[in-house]
C-alpha positions as CSV (number, residue, x, y, z in Angstrom):
1,X,43.2,-7.7,12.5
2,X,43.0,-7.8,8.9
3,X,39.9,-10.7,9.0
4,X,37.9,-8.9,11.3
5,X,37.5,-5.2,9.4
6,X,36.7,-7.2,6.3
7,X,34.4,-8.9,7.9
8,X,33.3,-5.3,9.6
9,X,33.2,-4.2,5.9
10,X,31.4,-6.8,4.6
11,X,29.0,-6.8,7.5
12,X,28.5,-3.0,6.5
13,X,28.9,-3.6,2.6
14,X,25.3,-5.7,3.2
15,X,23.2,-3.6,5.1
16,X,24.2,-0.7,3.0
17,X,23.0,-2.9,-0.2
18,X,19.7,-4.4,1.1
19,X,16.7,-3.2,-1.0
20,X,14.8,-0.8,1.3
21,X,11.1,-2.6,1.4
22,X,8.9,-1.3,-0.8
23,X,5.9,0.8,0.0
24,X,3.0,-1.3,-1.1
25,X,-0.5,0.8,-2.1
26,X,-4.0,-0.6,-3.7
27,X,-6.4,1.3,-5.3
28,X,-10.2,0.5,-5.2
29,X,-13.5,1.3,-5.5
30,X,-16.6,1.5,-2.1
31,X,-20.0,2.6,-2.4
32,X,-22.1,3.7,0.2
33,X,-26.1,3.3,0.4
34,X,-29.1,5.1,0.8
35,X,-28.3,7.3,-0.8
36,X,-25.9,5.6,-3.2
37,X,-22.3,7.2,-3.1
38,X,-19.3,6.3,-5.1
39,X,-15.7,6.3,-4.8
40,X,-12.3,5.9,-5.7
41,X,-9.3,5.8,-3.5
42,X,-5.7,4.7,-2.9
43,X,-4.9,3.8,1.0
44,X,-1.4,2.1,1.6
45,X,-1.2,-1.9,2.4
46,X,1.9,-3.5,4.9
47,X,3.4,-5.6,2.2
48,X,2.8,-8.9,3.7
49,X,-1.0,-7.1,2.2
50,X,0.7,-6.5,-1.7
51,X,-1.1,-8.6,-3.7
52,X,-5.3,-8.4,-4.4
53,X,-6.6,-11.0,-2.7
54,X,-5.2,-9.3,1.2
55,X,-5.8,-5.7,0.1
56,X,-9.2,-6.7,-0.3
57,X,-9.2,-8.3,3.3
58,X,-6.7,-5.1,4.8
59,X,-9.0,-2.3,3.3
60,X,-12.9,-4.1,3.3
61,X,-12.8,-4.0,8.0
62,X,-10.9,-0.1,6.9
63,X,-14.2,1.2,4.9
64,X,-16.7,-0.9,6.4
65,X,-15.8,1.1,10.2
66,X,-16.6,3.8,8.0
67,X,-19.9,3.0,6.5
68,X,-19.1,1.7,3.1
69,X,-18.9,-0.7,1.5
70,X,-15.1,-2.2,-0.8
71,X,-16.8,-3.0,-4.3
72,X,-13.2,-4.7,-5.6
73,X,-9.5,-4.0,-5.7
74,X,-7.9,-2.3,-9.0
75,X,-4.7,-2.8,-8.5
76,X,-2.0,-3.2,-6.7
77,X,1.5,-1.7,-6.8
78,X,4.7,0.0,-5.2
79,X,5.1,3.8,-4.8
80,X,6.4,5.0,-8.4
81,X,2.1,4.6,-9.1
82,X,1.7,7.1,-6.0
83,X,2.1,10.1,-8.3
84,X,-0.3,9.4,-11.4
85,X,-3.0,8.1,-8.9
86,X,-3.5,11.1,-6.5
87,X,-5.7,13.3,-8.3
88,X,-8.2,11.0,-9.8
89,X,-8.4,9.5,-5.6
90,X,-8.9,13.3,-4.6
91,X,-10.6,13.4,-0.7
92,X,-9.6,9.8,-0.5
93,X,-5.9,9.2,-1.3
94,X,-4.7,7.8,1.4
95,X,-7.1,8.4,3.7
96,X,-8.3,4.6,4.7
């Protein structure tokens, strides 16, 4: 019986101490033509897309559906960088 308790306790500790998957975000620049319009935005990404190349592959189609062309990924960051970009992104904060 003590071994069974030990195993249960070990399993519980492993669950509690395992890191929660961190959120992934990218800030980007996009444009529309005729007339030219530019915007800076922040978008949430799947964890698998937490690098610039994958972020571009995720965001380009999302933006395209709304008539925007992705110009570049400025950076990829975690939850801790969200608040400082919120004001700059304005209405494009977590929109796409």
